[in-house]
Backbone as numpy.savetxt, mean C-alpha at the origin, in Angstrom:
# Nx Ny Nz CAx CAy CAz Cx Cy Cz
2.40 21.02 35.92 2.74 19.62 35.67 3.97 19.25 36.49
3.95 18.11 37.17 5.07 17.70 38.00 6.13 17.05 37.13
7.30 16.92 37.70 8.42 16.33 36.98 8.11 14.91 36.56
7.32 14.16 37.39 7.03 12.76 37.11 6.19 12.60 35.86
5.45 13.63 35.48 4.56 13.50 34.33 5.12 14.14 33.07
6.33 14.72 33.14 6.94 15.28 31.96 7.47 14.18 31.06
7.43 14.37 29.78 7.94 13.38 28.84 9.46 13.38 28.91
10.08 12.24 29.23 11.54 12.19 29.33 12.18 12.41 27.98
13.39 13.01 28.01 14.11 13.19 26.76 14.70 11.86 26.30
15.05 10.94 27.24 15.52 9.61 26.87 14.31 8.72 26.58
14.58 7.49 26.14 13.50 6.53 25.92 12.85 6.21 27.26
11.53 6.45 27.42 10.90 6.21 28.71 10.93 4.73 29.09
11.05 4.47 30.39 11.11 3.10 30.89 9.82 2.75 31.61
9.71 1.48 31.99 8.54 1.04 32.73 8.47 1.76 34.09
9.64 2.05 34.66 9.67 2.78 35.93 9.10 4.19 35.76
9.37 4.83 34.61 8.80 6.16 34.35 7.27 6.08 34.30
6.76 5.05 33.64 5.32 4.87 33.55 4.73 4.64 34.94
5.41 3.81 35.74 4.94 3.52 37.09 4.85 4.79 37.94
5.88 5.65 37.86 5.85 6.89 38.64 4.73 7.80 38.16
4.56 7.90 36.82 3.52 8.78 36.29 2.12 8.31 36.66
1.94 6.98 36.75 0.62 6.42 37.06 0.40 6.23 38.55
1.47 6.38 39.36 1.35 6.20 40.80 1.18 4.75 41.21
1.83 3.83 40.47 1.73 2.40 40.78 3.13 1.81 40.73
3.23 0.51 41.00 4.52 -0.16 40.92 4.80 -0.61 39.50
6.08 -0.89 39.22 6.45 -1.38 37.90 5.78 -2.72 37.61
5.61 -3.55 38.66 4.95 -4.84 38.47 3.50 -4.65 38.03
2.84 -3.63 38.59 1.45 -3.34 38.20 1.39 -2.86 36.76
2.36 -2.04 36.35 2.42 -1.60 34.95 2.54 -2.81 34.03
3.43 -3.74 34.38 3.63 -4.93 33.56 2.34 -5.75 33.45
1.65 -5.93 34.59 0.40 -6.70 34.57 -0.66 -5.99 33.74
-0.74 -4.66 33.85 -1.75 -3.91 33.10 -1.50 -4.02 31.60
-0.24 -3.95 31.18 0.08 -4.00 29.76 -0.05 -5.40 29.19
0.00 -6.42 30.07 -0.21 -7.80 29.61 -1.66 -8.23 29.74
-2.56 -7.26 30.09 -3.99 -7.56 30.26 -4.24 -8.64 31.30
-3.43 -8.61 32.35 -3.65 -9.57 33.45 -5.00 -9.29 34.11
-5.70 -10.34 34.55 -7.06 -10.14 35.08 -7.13 -9.46 36.44
-6.04 -9.46 37.19 -6.08 -8.94 38.57 -5.63 -7.49 38.65
-6.03 -6.68 37.67 -5.70 -5.25 37.68 -7.00 -4.47 37.70
-7.13 -3.56 38.65 -8.32 -2.71 38.75 -8.50 -1.89 37.48
-9.73 -1.78 36.95 -9.97 -1.02 35.71 -9.46 0.41 35.78
-9.63 1.08 36.91 -9.17 2.45 37.05 -7.64 2.51 37.01
-7.00 1.51 37.64 -5.54 1.44 37.60 -5.05 1.22 36.18
-5.72 0.33 35.47 -5.34 0.07 34.08 -5.48 1.33 33.23
-6.56 2.09 33.49 -6.78 3.33 32.75 -5.63 4.31 33.00
-5.21 4.45 34.27 -4.11 5.36 34.59 -2.80 4.92 33.93
-2.56 3.62 33.92 -1.34 3.09 33.31 -1.33 3.38 31.81
-2.45 3.10 31.15 -2.52 3.32 29.70 -2.40 4.81 29.35
-2.97 5.66 30.21 -2.86 7.10 29.98 -1.41 7.54 30.10
-0.69 6.98 31.08 0.72 7.33 31.26 1.56 6.82 30.10
1.23 5.63 29.62 1.94 5.06 28.46 1.80 5.97 27.25
0.56 6.43 27.01 0.30 7.29 25.86 1.01 8.63 26.03
0.95 9.19 27.24 1.55 10.51 27.48 3.07 10.48 27.34
3.70 9.41 27.81 5.16 9.33 27.78 5.70 8.74 26.49
4.83 8.11 25.69 5.30 7.48 24.47 6.06 6.20 24.73
5.71 5.48 25.83 6.40 4.26 26.20 6.00 3.11 25.29
6.96 2.29 24.88 6.72 1.11 24.06 6.96 -0.14 24.88
5.88 -0.90 25.14 6.00 -2.13 25.91 6.46 -3.25 24.99
7.52 -3.92 25.37 8.05 -5.03 24.58 7.97 -6.29 25.41
7.10 -7.22 25.01 6.87 -8.41 25.83 7.67 -9.61 25.36
8.66 -9.40 24.51 9.50 -10.52 24.07 10.78 -10.52 24.89
11.03 -11.62 25.61 12.15 -11.67 26.54 13.49 -11.50 25.82
13.60 -12.05 24.62 14.88 -11.94 23.94 15.16 -10.52 23.48
14.09 -9.74 23.25 14.30 -8.35 22.90 14.82 -7.59 24.10
14.28 -7.90 25.28 14.70 -7.23 26.50 16.18 -7.49 26.78
16.64 -8.67 26.42 18.02 -9.01 26.74 18.99 -8.62 25.63
18.54 -8.69 24.35 19.48 -8.46 23.25 19.22 -7.18 22.48
18.02 -6.62 22.61 17.67 -5.44 21.85 17.28 -5.74 20.42
17.23 -7.02 20.03 16.84 -7.41 18.69 15.76 -8.48 18.77
14.77 -8.38 17.93 13.71 -9.39 17.90 13.85 -10.33 16.71
14.66 -9.94 15.73 14.78 -10.69 14.48 13.41 -10.94 13.87
12.59 -9.89 13.94 11.25 -9.93 13.37 11.01 -8.66 12.55
10.40 -8.83 11.40 10.02 -7.71 10.55 8.50 -7.61 10.54
7.98 -6.42 10.74 6.54 -6.20 10.70 6.07 -5.88 9.30
4.91 -6.39 8.92 4.31 -6.13 7.61 2.88 -5.67 7.81
2.54 -4.48 7.31 1.19 -3.93 7.44 0.50 -4.02 6.08
-0.67 -4.66 6.07 -1.42 -4.88 4.83 -2.85 -4.40 5.00
-3.50 -4.14 3.87 -4.91 -3.80 3.85 -5.71 -5.05 3.49
-6.80 -5.31 4.23 -7.60 -6.50 3.97 -8.26 -6.47 2.61
-8.70 -5.28 2.18 -9.35 -5.16 0.88 -8.31 -4.81 -0.18
-8.76 -4.62 -1.42 -7.84 -4.32 -2.50 -7.51 -5.58 -3.28
-6.44 -5.54 -4.06 -6.10 -6.66 -4.92 -5.59 -7.86 -4.14
-6.25 -9.00 -4.30 -5.82 -10.22 -3.62 -4.45 -10.67 -4.12
-4.23 -10.60 -5.42 -2.98 -11.10 -5.99 -1.79 -10.27 -5.52
-1.94 -8.96 -5.53 -0.83 -8.11 -5.10 -0.52 -8.33 -3.63
-1.56 -8.44 -2.80 -1.35 -8.63 -1.36 -0.63 -9.95 -1.06
-1.07 -11.03 -1.71 -0.46 -12.33 -1.44 0.97 -12.39 -1.98
1.22 -11.74 -3.13 2.57 -11.76 -3.70 3.54 -10.94 -2.86
3.11 -9.78 -2.37 3.96 -8.97 -1.49 4.30 -9.76 -0.23
3.30 -10.39 0.36 3.52 -11.18 1.58 4.52 -12.30 1.33
4.37 -13.00 0.22 5.29 -14.09 -0.10 6.71 -13.58 -0.27
6.86 -12.43 -0.93 8.19 -11.87 -1.14 8.85 -11.45 0.16
8.07 -10.80 1.03 8.61 -10.37 2.33 9.01 -11.58 3.17
8.14 -12.59 3.23 8.43 -13.77 4.06 9.63 -14.55 3.53
9.74 -14.67 2.21 10.88 -15.41 1.65 12.20 -14.71 1.95
12.26 -13.41 1.70 13.50 -12.67 1.94 13.84 -12.60 3.43
12.83 -12.41 4.25 13.06 -12.36 5.69 13.56 -13.71 6.20
12.95 -14.78 5.73 13.36 -16.12 6.16 14.80 -16.42 5.79
15.20 -16.02 4.58 16.58 -16.24 4.15 17.58 -15.49 5.03
17.14 -14.35 5.57 18.02 -13.53 6.42 17.91 -13.90 7.90
17.09 -14.91 8.21 16.95 -15.34 9.60 15.95 -14.54 10.40
14.99 -13.91 9.72 13.98 -13.10 10.38 12.60 -13.73 10.24
11.79 -13.57 11.26 10.38 -13.92 11.18 9.60 -12.69 10.72
8.34 -12.90 10.33 7.48 -11.80 9.88 6.22 -11.77 10.73
5.90 -10.62 11.27 4.66 -10.41 12.02 3.76 -9.53 11.16
2.55 -10.02 10.85 1.66 -9.34 9.93 0.52 -8.66 10.70
0.28 -7.41 10.37 -0.86 -6.67 10.91 -1.70 -6.19 9.73
-2.99 -6.51 9.74 -3.88 -6.08 8.66 -4.88 -5.07 9.19
-5.24 -4.13 8.33 -6.26 -3.15 8.71 -7.46 -3.30 7.79
-8.64 -3.07 8.33 -9.88 -3.32 7.59 -10.20 -2.24 6.58
-9.67 -1.04 6.77 -9.99 0.06 5.87 -8.95 1.14 5.94
-9.05 2.10 5.04 -8.08 3.20 4.99 -8.43 4.25 6.04
-8.00 3.98 7.25 -8.33 4.82 8.39 -7.07 5.02 9.21
-6.74 6.27 9.53 -5.49 6.55 10.24 -5.48 5.94 11.64
-6.62 5.88 12.30 -6.66 5.28 13.64 -6.33 3.79 13.59
-6.85 3.10 12.57 -6.53 1.68 12.39 -5.05 1.51 12.09
-4.52 2.41 11.28 -3.10 2.34 10.94 -2.24 2.57 12.17
-2.61 3.55 12.98 -1.86 3.81 14.21 -1.83 2.59 15.11
-2.98 1.92 15.25 -3.05 0.74 16.12 -2.18 -0.40 15.59
-2.17 -0.58 14.27 -1.35 -1.65 13.70 0.14 -1.35 13.88
0.54 -0.12 13.65 1.94 0.25 13.84 2.34 0.13 15.31
1.44 0.55 16.20 1.72 0.44 17.64 1.87 -1.02 18.05
1.02 -1.88 17.51 1.09 -3.31 17.81 2.45 -3.88 17.42
2.91 -3.53 16.21 4.21 -4.04 15.77 5.35 -3.43 16.58
5.24 -2.15 16.91 6.27 -1.51 17.73 6.35 -2.17 19.10
5.19 -2.50 19.68 5.17 -3.14 20.99 5.75 -4.55 20.95
5.73 -5.17 19.79 6.34 -6.48 19.64 7.85 -6.40 19.48
8.34 -5.17 19.33 9.78 -4.99 19.21 10.35 -5.34 17.85
9.56 -5.17 16.77 10.07 -5.51 15.44 11.30 -4.66 15.12
12.21 -5.24 14.34 13.43 -4.54 13.97 13.22 -3.60 12.79
12.15 -3.80 12.04 11.84 -2.95 10.89 10.43 -3.23 10.44
9.88 -2.35 9.61 8.51 -2.51 9.14 8.43 -2.26 7.64
7.56 -3.04 6.99 7.19 -2.82 5.60 5.72 -2.43 5.58
5.41 -1.26 5.05 4.03 -0.78 5.00 3.53 -0.87 3.56
2.51 -1.69 3.36 1.90 -1.84 2.03 0.45 -1.38 2.09
0.25 -0.20 2.66 -1.08 0.38 2.81 -1.05 1.79 2.23
-1.98 2.12 1.34 -1.89 3.37 0.59 -2.59 4.57 1.22
-2.43 4.78 2.52 -3.01 5.97 3.13 -2.33 7.22 2.59
-3.13 8.24 2.33 -2.58 9.50 1.86 -2.19 10.39 3.04
-3.03 10.44 4.07 -2.74 11.28 5.24 -1.93 10.50 6.27
-1.01 11.18 6.93 -0.12 10.58 7.93 -0.21 11.39 9.21
-0.39 10.72 10.35 -0.52 11.42 11.62 0.83 11.55 12.31
0.86 12.37 13.34 2.10 12.55 14.10 2.52 11.26 14.78
1.55 10.49 15.25 1.88 9.22 15.90 2.54 8.26 14.92
2.05 8.22 13.70 2.68 7.39 12.67 4.09 7.88 12.39
4.26 9.19 12.34 5.61 9.75 12.14 6.54 9.33 13.27
6.06 9.40 14.51 6.89 9.07 15.67 7.34 7.61 15.62
6.41 6.71 15.29 6.74 5.28 15.29 7.73 4.96 14.18
7.49 5.48 12.98 8.38 5.15 11.86 9.72 5.88 11.95
9.79 6.91 12.77 11.08 7.56 13.00 11.96 6.68 13.88
11.35 5.96 14.82 12.10 5.12 15.76 12.41 3.74 15.19
11.63 3.28 14.21 11.80 1.94 13.65 12.04 2.06 12.15
13.11 1.47 11.62 13.35 1.53 10.17 12.13 1.05 9.39
11.71 1.82 8.40 10.46 1.53 7.69 10.64 1.74 6.19
10.06 0.82 5.42 9.99 0.94 3.97 8.53 0.88 3.57
8.10 1.79 2.70 6.73 1.74 2.20 6.74 1.28 0.75
5.74 0.46 0.41 5.58 -0.03 -0.95 4.47 0.78 -1.61
4.82 1.91 -2.18 3.84 2.79 -2.81 2.69 3.09 -1.86
2.99 3.13 -0.58 1.93 3.31 0.40 2.10 4.56 1.23
1.85 4.46 2.52 1.87 5.61 3.40 3.25 6.24 3.44
3.29 7.55 3.25 4.54 8.28 3.29 4.72 8.91 4.66
5.85 8.65 5.29 6.23 9.40 6.48 7.60 10.00 6.21
7.98 10.99 7.03 9.20 11.74 6.74 10.44 10.86 6.73
10.47 9.83 7.59 11.68 9.03 7.73 11.61 7.70 6.99
10.48 7.34 6.42 10.34 6.06 5.75 10.94 6.12 4.34
11.49 5.00 3.91 11.96 4.89 2.53 10.80 4.42 1.65
10.83 4.81 0.40 9.76 4.48 -0.54 10.31 3.55 -1.61
9.60 2.46 -1.87 10.03 1.48 -2.85 8.86 1.14 -3.76
9.08 1.13 -5.07 8.00 0.75 -5.98 8.20 1.40 -7.34
7.21 1.20 -8.22 7.31 1.82 -9.54 6.78 3.24 -9.46
7.16 4.04 -10.44 6.67 5.41 -10.55 5.23 5.35 -11.06
4.26 5.51 -10.17 2.86 5.30 -10.54 2.35 6.35 -11.52
2.82 7.57 -11.40 2.41 8.59 -12.36 2.93 8.23 -13.75
4.16 7.76 -13.81 4.72 7.35 -15.09 3.96 6.14 -15.65
3.47 5.27 -14.77 2.67 4.13 -15.22 1.42 4.61 -15.94
0.76 5.63 -15.39 -0.42 6.20 -16.03 -0.09 6.84 -17.37
1.04 7.55 -17.42 1.45 8.18 -18.68 1.80 7.13 -19.73
2.51 6.08 -19.31 2.95 5.05 -20.24 1.76 4.32 -20.85
0.78 3.97 -20.02 -0.42 3.29 -20.52 -1.19 4.17 -21.50
-1.34 5.43 -21.15 -2.10 6.36 -22.00 -1.36 6.64 -23.30
-0.05 6.85 -23.22 0.75 7.12 -24.41 0.69 5.95 -25.38
0.68 4.73 -24.86 0.60 3.55 -25.73 -0.68 3.60 -26.58
-1.79 3.96 -25.95 -3.05 4.03 -26.70 -3.07 5.18 -27.70
-2.52 6.31 -27.31 -2.45 7.44 -28.24 -1.54 7.13 -29.43
-0.42 6.46 -29.16 0.51 6.12 -30.23 -0.11 5.15 -31.23
-1.10 4.37 -30.77 -1.79 3.47 -31.68 -2.77 4.21 -32.59
-3.03 5.48 -32.26 -3.91 6.27 -33.10 -5.25 6.64 -32.48
-5.46 6.26 -31.22 -6.72 6.61 -30.57 -6.72 8.10 -30.23
-7.85 8.75 -30.43 -7.94 10.19 -30.22 -8.42 10.57 -28.83
-8.89 9.60 -28.07 -9.33 9.84 -26.70 -9.11 8.56 -25.90
-8.80 8.72 -24.62 -8.60 7.59 -23.73 -9.44 7.80 -22.48
-10.36 6.87 -22.22 -11.17 6.91 -21.00 -10.43 6.18 -19.89
-10.80 6.49 -18.65 -10.07 5.92 -17.51 -11.02 5.37 -16.46
-10.80 4.10 -16.09 -11.46 3.50 -14.94 -10.44 3.54 -13.81
-10.64 4.44 -12.86 -9.64 4.70 -11.82 -9.87 3.85 -10.59
-8.85 3.79 -9.74 -9.00 3.16 -8.44 -9.63 4.14 -7.46
-9.86 3.70 -6.21 -10.48 4.58 -5.21 -9.64 5.84 -4.97
-10.31 6.96 -4.85 -9.62 8.24 -4.76 -8.72 8.35 -3.54
-9.02 7.58 -2.46 -8.21 7.69 -1.25 -6.89 6.92 -1.35
-6.69 6.18 -2.44 -5.44 5.45 -2.63 -4.42 6.34 -3.35
-3.19 6.37 -2.84 -2.13 7.15 -3.46 -1.91 6.70 -4.90
-1.83 5.37 -5.10 -1.56 4.84 -6.44 -2.64 5.27 -7.43
-3.90 5.24 -6.99 -5.01 5.62 -7.88 -4.88 7.08 -8.31
-4.57 7.94 -7.36 -4.42 9.36 -7.69 -3.26 9.60 -8.64
-2.14 8.93 -8.39 -0.96 9.15 -9.22 -1.17 8.61 -10.63
-1.80 7.45 -10.76 -2.06 6.90 -12.10 -3.04 7.80 -12.86
-4.04 8.29 -12.15 -4.99 9.20 -12.80 -4.29 10.49 -13.24
-3.40 10.98 -12.40 -2.66 12.20 -12.75 -1.80 11.98 -13.98
-1.15 10.82 -14.07 -0.34 10.52 -15.24 -1.17 10.45 -16.51
-2.37 9.86 -16.41 -3.32 9.81 -17.54 -3.72 11.21 -17.98
-4.07 12.05 -17.01 -4.50 13.41 -17.33 -3.36 14.22 -17.95
-2.16 14.09 -17.41 -1.02 14.85 -17.93 -0.67 14.42 -19.34
-0.76 13.12 -19.62 -0.44 12.64 -20.95 -1.44 13.16 -21.98
-2.72 13.13 -21.62 -3.74 13.66 -22.53 -3.55 15.16 -22.74
-3.27 15.87 -21.65 -3.08 17.33 -21.76 -1.90 17.66 -22.67
-0.81 16.87 -22.55 0.36 17.11 -23.39 0.04 16.90 -24.87
-0.98 16.06 -25.13 -1.39 15.81 -26.51 -2.50 16.75 -26.96
-2.85 17.70 -26.10 -3.90 18.65 -26.43 -5.30 18.07 -26.37
-5.49 17.06 -25.52 -6.77 16.37 -25.41 -7.39 16.65 -24.04
-8.66 17.05 -24.02 -9.39 17.26 -22.78 -9.79 15.90 -22.21
-9.36 15.61 -20.99 -9.66 14.30 -20.39 -11.14 14.19 -20.06
-11.77 13.05 -20.38 -13.15 12.84 -19.98 -13.23 12.56 -18.48
-14.41 12.58 -17.88 -14.51 12.30 -16.44 -14.05 10.87 -16.14
-13.18 10.68 -15.14 -12.78 9.31 -14.79 -13.95 8.56 -14.16
-13.99 7.27 -14.35 -15.01 6.40 -13.77 -14.35 5.61 -12.64
-14.78 5.85 -11.41 -14.07 5.28 -10.26 -14.54 3.87 -9.92
-13.58 2.98 -9.73 -13.85 1.63 -9.26 -13.20 1.39 -7.91
-13.19 0.14 -7.46 -12.60 -0.17 -6.15 -11.54 -1.26 -6.25
-10.97 -1.43 -7.43 -9.94 -2.42 -7.78 -10.53 -3.79 -8.13
-11.79 -4.02 -7.85 -12.37 -5.36 -8.06 -12.85 -5.55 -9.49
-12.91 -6.80 -9.98 -13.49 -7.06 -11.30 -14.94 -6.59 -11.38
-15.68 -6.70 -10.29 -17.08 -6.28 -10.29 -17.22 -4.79 -10.55
-16.35 -3.99 -9.94 -16.42 -2.54 -10.18 -16.02 -2.20 -11.61
-15.06 -2.95 -12.16 -14.70 -2.75 -13.55 -15.85 -3.12 -14.48
-16.57 -4.19 -14.12 -17.73 -4.61 -14.91 -18.81 -3.53 -14.92
-19.06 -2.94 -13.74 -20.09 -1.90 -13.66 -19.70 -0.68 -14.51
-18.46 -0.27 -14.43 -18.04 0.88 -15.23 -17.92 0.51 -16.70
-17.61 -0.75 -16.99 -17.58 -1.20 -18.38 -18.95 -1.13 -19.04
-20.01 -1.36 -18.25 -21.36 -1.23 -18.79 -21.65 0.21 -19.19
-21.12 1.15 -18.41 -21.28 2.56 -18.74 -20.53 2.88 -20.02
-19.28 2.43 -20.11 -18.46 2.71 -21.29 -19.05 2.10 -22.56
-19.66 0.92 -22.40 -20.22 0.23 -23.57 -21.35 1.02 -24.22
-21.97 1.91 -23.45 -23.09 2.68 -23.98 -22.64 4.00 -24.62
-21.32 4.26 -24.62 -20.80 5.48 -25.23 -20.17 5.11 -26.57
-20.81 5.42 -27.67 -20.34 4.94 -28.98 -18.92 5.37 -29.32
-18.49 6.55 -28.86 -17.19 7.08 -29.26 -16.01 6.46 -28.51
-16.28 5.63 -27.51 -15.19 5.03 -26.73 -14.44 4.01 -27.60
-13.15 4.25 -27.80 -12.31 3.29 -28.53 -11.12 2.83 -27.71
-10.82 3.50 -26.57 -9.65 3.14 -25.78 -9.92 3.41 -24.30
-9.52 2.46 -23.47 -9.75 2.56 -22.03 -8.47 2.20 -21.29
-8.10 3.03 -20.32 -7.02 2.74 -19.39 -7.65 2.38 -18.05
-7.55 1.12 -17.65 -8.04 0.67 -16.35 -6.89 0.66 -15.36
-7.13 1.12 -14.15 -6.05 1.30 -13.17 -5.55 -0.01 -12.57
-6.21 -1.14 -12.86 -5.72 -2.44 -12.39 -6.18 -3.53 -13.33
-5.43 -4.62 -13.35 -5.79 -5.76 -14.20 -7.18 -6.30 -13.83
-7.44 -6.43 -12.54 -8.71 -7.03 -12.12 -9.90 -6.19 -12.58
-9.78 -4.87 -12.53 -10.86 -4.04 -13.07 -10.95 -4.18 -14.58
-9.80 -4.33 -15.24 -9.81 -4.51 -16.69 -10.56 -5.78 -17.09
-10.42 -6.85 -16.31 -11.15 -8.08 -16.60 -12.66 -7.81 -16.63
-13.13 -7.03 -15.64 -14.55 -6.71 -15.58 -14.99 -5.83 -16.74
-14.14 -4.86 -17.12 -14.46 -3.97 -18.25 -14.61 -4.79 -19.53
-13.68 -5.71 -19.77 -13.70 -6.52 -20.99 -14.98 -7.35 -21.06
-15.36 -7.95 -19.95 -16.59 -8.75 -19.96 -17.81 -7.89 -20.26
-17.89 -6.72 -19.63 -19.03 -5.84 -19.86 -19.12 -5.40 -21.31
-17.99 -5.05 -21.90 -17.98 -4.62 -23.29 -18.44 -5.75 -24.22
-17.96 -6.94 -23.96 -18.34 -8.07 -24.80 -19.84 -8.37 -24.69
-20.36 -8.29 -23.50 -21.79 -8.57 -23.32 -22.64 -7.55 -24.08
-22.11 -6.37 -24.28 -22.83 -5.33 -25.03 -22.46 -5.32 -26.51
-21.72 -6.33 -26.95 -21.39 -6.44 -28.36 -20.21 -5.61 -28.81
-19.39 -5.13 -27.87 -18.20 -4.33 -28.22 -16.96 -5.22 -28.11
-16.33 -5.51 -29.21 -15.19 -6.43 -29.21 -13.92 -5.74 -28.72
-13.05 -6.54 -28.10 -11.74 -6.07 -27.62 -10.67 -6.95 -28.28
-9.74 -6.35 -29.03 -9.51 -4.93 -29.24 -10.13 -4.38 -30.53
-10.99 -5.15 -31.18 -11.54 -4.72 -32.45 -12.19 -3.35 -32.41
-13.04 -3.13 -31.39 -13.72 -1.83 -31.25 -13.16 -0.99 -30.11
-12.72 -1.65 -29.04 -12.20 -0.93 -27.87 -10.89 -1.58 -27.41
-9.84 -0.78 -27.28 -8.56 -1.27 -26.74 -8.52 -1.04 -25.24
-7.92 -1.99 -24.53 -7.83 -1.91 -23.06 -6.38 -2.08 -22.64
-5.91 -1.17 -21.77 -4.60 -1.31 -21.14 -4.78 -1.07 -19.66
-3.96 -1.74 -18.84 -4.15 -1.62 -17.38 -2.80 -1.61 -16.67
-2.82 -1.82 -15.36 -1.61 -1.81 -14.55 -1.62 -3.03 -13.61
-0.48 -3.65 -13.45 -0.17 -4.70 -12.47 0.58 -5.85 -13.11
0.03 -6.38 -14.23 0.59 -7.57 -14.87 0.64 -8.75 -13.92
-0.52 -9.04 -13.30 -0.62 -10.23 -12.47 -0.57 -11.47 -13.37
-0.42 -12.63 -12.77 -0.23 -13.86 -13.55 -1.36 -14.11 -14.53
-2.60 -13.78 -14.15 -3.75 -14.05 -15.01 -3.81 -13.14 -16.23
-3.08 -12.03 -16.21 -3.18 -11.06 -17.30 -2.80 -11.67 -18.64
-1.82 -12.56 -18.64 -1.36 -13.16 -19.89 -2.31 -14.26 -20.38
-3.27 -14.66 -19.54 -4.13 -15.80 -19.88 -5.60 -15.42 -20.06
-5.94 -14.14 -19.88 -7.32 -13.75 -20.13 -7.53 -13.64 -21.64
-8.75 -13.42 -22.07 -9.04 -13.36 -23.50 -9.65 -12.01 -23.85
-8.90 -11.20 -24.61 -7.55 -11.45 -25.12 -6.49 -11.21 -24.03
-5.28 -11.74 -24.22 -4.20 -11.45 -23.27 -4.04 -9.94 -23.10
-3.85 -9.53 -21.85 -3.98 -8.12 -21.48 -2.67 -7.35 -21.63
-2.73 -6.21 -22.31 -1.62 -5.26 -22.32 -1.66 -4.50 -21.00
-0.53 -4.48 -20.28 -0.56 -3.92 -18.92 0.82 -3.45 -18.49
0.86 -2.47 -17.60 2.10 -1.98 -17.02 2.51 -2.92 -15.89
3.71 -3.41 -15.94 4.14 -4.47 -15.03 4.54 -3.94 -13.65
4.06 -4.63 -12.62 4.55 -4.46 -11.25 4.89 -5.85 -10.71
6.12 -6.03 -10.25 6.52 -7.32 -9.69 6.36 -7.26 -8.17
5.17 -7.67 -7.69 4.86 -7.53 -6.27 5.76 -8.41 -5.40
6.02 -9.61 -5.84 6.89 -10.51 -5.07 8.28 -9.89 -4.92
8.81 -9.41 -6.03 10.14 -8.81 -5.99 10.15 -7.55 -5.13
9.07 -6.78 -5.16 8.99 -5.58 -4.33 9.03 -5.93 -2.85
8.30 -6.97 -2.47 8.32 -7.40 -1.07 9.70 -7.83 -0.63
10.38 -8.61 -1.48 11.73 -9.06 -1.15 12.70 -7.88 -1.11
12.56 -6.95 -2.06 13.45 -5.79 -2.10 13.27 -4.90 -0.88
12.03 -4.82 -0.37 11.78 -4.02 0.83 12.56 -4.56 2.02
12.61 -5.88 2.14 13.37 -6.50 3.24 14.86 -6.21 3.06
15.36 -6.33 1.82 16.77 -6.03 1.57 17.10 -4.59 1.93
16.19 -3.69 1.62 16.40 -2.28 1.94 16.42 -2.06 3.45
15.52 -2.73 4.15 15.49 -2.62 5.61 16.77 -3.13 6.26
17.30 -4.21 5.71 18.46 -4.84 6.33 19.78 -4.30 5.80
19.70 -3.19 5.03 20.93 -2.54 4.59 21.50 -3.10 3.32
20.64 -3.73 2.50 21.11 -4.33 1.26 21.03 -3.36 0.11
20.40 -3.81 -0.98 20.37 -3.02 -2.22 19.80 -1.64 -2.00
20.48 -0.65 -2.56 20.02 0.75 -2.53 19.88 1.28 -1.11
20.69 0.73 -0.19 20.53 1.14 1.21 20.77 2.62 1.41
21.56 3.23 0.55 21.83 4.65 0.73 20.81 5.56 0.10
19.88 5.03 -0.66 18.91 5.84 -1.38 17.58 5.81 -0.64
17.09 6.94 -0.10 15.86 6.92 0.68 14.63 6.56 -0.15
14.62 6.90 -1.42 13.51 6.56 -2.30 14.04 5.74 -3.46
13.39 4.60 -3.73 13.80 3.72 -4.82 12.61 3.49 -5.73
12.39 4.40 -6.68 11.30 4.27 -7.63 11.82 3.64 -8.91
11.19 2.53 -9.30 11.59 1.79 -10.48 10.80 2.31 -11.68
11.46 2.45 -12.81 10.78 2.90 -14.02 9.71 1.90 -14.43
8.56 2.40 -14.85 7.47 1.53 -15.28 7.82 0.89 -16.62
7.32 -0.34 -16.84 7.54 -1.02 -18.12 6.21 -1.60 -18.60
6.00 -1.60 -19.89 4.73 -2.04 -20.47 4.88 -3.41 -21.11
3.97 -4.33 -20.74 3.89 -5.64 -21.38 2.79 -5.57 -22.44
3.19 -5.49 -23.71 2.22 -5.33 -24.79 1.73 -6.71 -25.23
0.40 -6.90 -25.16 -0.20 -8.16 -25.58 -1.30 -7.87 -26.60
-2.42 -8.56 -26.50 -3.40 -8.52 -27.59 -4.67 -7.73 -27.28
-4.71 -7.00 -26.16 -5.93 -6.25 -25.82 -5.91 -4.84 -26.39
-4.82 -4.48 -27.07 -4.74 -3.14 -27.66 -4.42 -3.25 -29.15
-4.99 -2.33 -29.92 -4.76 -2.31 -31.38 -5.15 -0.93 -31.89
-4.72 -0.58 -33.10 -5.15 0.70 -33.67 -6.66 0.75 -33.82
-7.25 1.92 -33.73 -8.71 2.03 -33.90 -9.14 1.67 -35.32
-10.37 1.21 -35.45 -10.89 0.92 -36.79 -11.02 2.23 -37.58
-10.75 2.15 -38.89 -10.93 3.37 -39.70 -12.37 3.84 -39.63
-12.58 5.15 -39.47 -13.93 5.68 -39.37 -14.54 5.85 -40.75
């Protein structure tokens, strides 16, 4: 390997890319801007050199001159809870705006590391000053590690990288708190409608449920997996309605709980008369469903705003992980079991 193709120890420049690709710096600039007058083979060589050297193209003129873009990147998943996604976005945009920052949003269609890498690379190429990741990938690649090491990053119960800060509630404790509430009411078993297994939050809430039951000497029944949607909760609620011994259910999200409640009612199982339901999120609709839902609270708007404060050196700036204790909003969807 020649010296021109070795990865520089300093931050690689456009001139480094030009030498590695055997072209001029102007050609590198045109290739990275997708200019039409660049030969496909030349573009391929430029992109290969960019990848090999780890060069970050920044096309914002003010970043080139000042080193600051005054922009925060936000990575979101297209699927999942609509309410949580919109509230996080609102919180990030409000806090960023107050601090004089714009927000650049990148969404990914699914839980895929390649999609995540592309979104992070897009934001890095825009020269964002920091990133908020609200995507629950469990696996993290080296490229993701490299990007988040160079750019201050906060995750909202989402992708963990070695250098990113973590902000959110203790999801395992949320599962324990919801389950303990039902056991304390006198229920002898608690069934669980879980979120998708590839989500960190779903795994942690399920683990908290299992640990709480185990501590009480109860063998956990098989979890019923949903996808966070009311429809998936409805489908699993139809299954639960056919099990006579079911008296208590922990749903991993409010929206799935809505579906479970409807399914139970359609099968003649009253809530909370015959079956108690507790969930997680405490979205705005939780207090207005029938019956009002007992749920573990997550303040998504506040989490989004707090992530920006953490990025900009505000609250808890010295603490790499900021896990908030879970709290339970007790309403009318839970009650002691009927005497047998």
